[in-house]
N, C-alpha and C positions, 0 to 999 in steps of 0.2 A: 850409271845405275847400279852396277855391281862393285864399284870401287870400295865401299866399306867392308865387303866380305872377302875381298881378294886375299888379304893376309891370312884369314882363317882358312880359306881353301888351300893356300900354300902349305900351311902347317898340317892340314889333314892329308894332303898329297904326300908330304914328306914322311908322315907317320906310316902311311901305307907302303912307301918305298922302303922304309926301314924294316917293316914287318916282312915284306917280300924278300928282302936281302937276308934277314935272319932265317926265314924258311928255307931259302936256297942253300945257305951255309949248313943248316942242320941236315938237309937232304944229301948234300955232298958228303958230309961227315958220316952219315949212316950208310949210304950206298957205295961210297968210295968210287972205284973205277967203273962200276956198273952204271953209275949215274950218267956218265958221258956216252953211253951206248944208245941211249934213246934220243931221237931227234927233237922230241917235245921238250926235253930238258935243255937242249941247246937254245931252243926258242925262249924258255924261261930265263936263261942266262942273258940273252939278248935284251929281253924286256927289263930285267933288273938293271943292267948296265945303262940302258937308255934312261930309266928312271933316276939313277944316280947322277948321270951327266946333267939331266934337266934340273935336278935339285941343286947341284953345285953351281951351274951357270945362272940359274934364276936368283940364287943368293948373292952371287958376285955382281950381277948387273941388275940393280933394283929399278932404275929409272925408265927403261924402255925395253922393248923386245927386239932382239936381233934376228937376222934370218936364221941363224943356227938354232936359236931357241924355238922358233916357229917350226923348223924341220923336226926338232926333237919332240916337240909336242904332237906333231902329226904322227911320228913313229910310235908314240905312246898309245895311239888309237889301236894298235895291234894287240893291246892287252885284252881286248874283247874276244880275240881268237882263242884265248886260254879256255874260255867257256866251252868251246867246241869239243875240247878233250873230255869234258864231263859228260857229253852226250852218249859216249860209248858205254858209260857206266850205268846210266839210268834210262831204262826203256821208257818210262813215263815222261821223262824230260824230252826225249826224242819225239814222242807223240805230240807233246805240247808245242814243241818248236815247229813241227810239220803243220799242225793246225794253225798256228800263227802265220806261217808262210802262206797257207792257202787263203785265209781270210784277209790278210793285209793287201793282197793283190786286188781284191774286190773293192777295197776302199778307194783306190786310185784309178778306177776305170773311167 
């Protein structure tokens, strides 16, 4: 069902990996050694490396998914945790997330 759009999604994913890599390189260049003092930045490095490995392995093996590729794609799910860092910057976003947490539990009772 999704076979026709899989190549498009791979290109979009690759574009985001490249943008995140460039962002990381710019941040390392600007912050120098201070960049490595924050654990959140180490998490960003991990996410970029996982994205690069996924991009390279998916381009090398087009015909099927290996166990390694599935593992890497599962690790890419950790990208959503980057959003948690934004919560400390925006009080409104924290309130919205808390409200969603409260009403989502009532949907599944």
